[in-house]
N, C-alpha and C positions, 0 to 999 in steps of 0.2 A: 619561414626558416625552420629547419629541423635541427635540434640539438642532439648530435650523436653521442654526446657524453651522458645523456639522460634517456637513452633508449629511443632516439628519434622523436622526442617530444616536440610538438609543433607549437611555434609561437611567432608573434609579429615582432620585427626588429623595432626597438624603441630608442636606442641610442648607445653611446659608448660610456662605460663607467670604469675609468682607469684602464687596466689591461683587458677588461671583459666587455662583452656585448650584453646589453639588457634585452630580454625577450619577455613578451607577455602572452599568456595563453589566448588563443583566437576567440574562445568563448568568454573571455574575461577572467579576472582573477589576479593573483599576486604575480608580479614580475619576478624573474630569476635571472641570474647572470651566468654566462657561459664563455669559455675561452673561444676566441674567433676560429681557432683551428678545429674546433668541435662543432662548428655550425656550417650547414650546407643549405643550398636552395632546395625548395620542394620540387618534386616531380609534378607533372600536370595532374595526375590522379590524386596526389596528396593535397595539392592546392584546391582542387574541386571538392574533395572531402572536407577540408577545413572551412571553405566558404559555405558549404551546405550546412555544416554543424553550426556555424555562426548564424545563418539565416533561420534555422530551426529554433535556436535559443532565443533569438529576437522575437519570433512569432509566438513563443510561449511566454513572453514578457520577462524573461530572465535578464538580470542586470549584466551589462557587458562592460 
């Protein structure tokens, strides 16, 4: 998912927290909340970029 309220920041949907959606960075890190109207699905190229970034982080042994 891309959070348009935070400059198209990419994150995985984690659940609903009251009126907000919880998102977590694809490469790991702290979750954040975004209003549902500011969240959109990723394009094919954005999804591929996010998956590649995650695979590269895992290959370097980074915690996810």
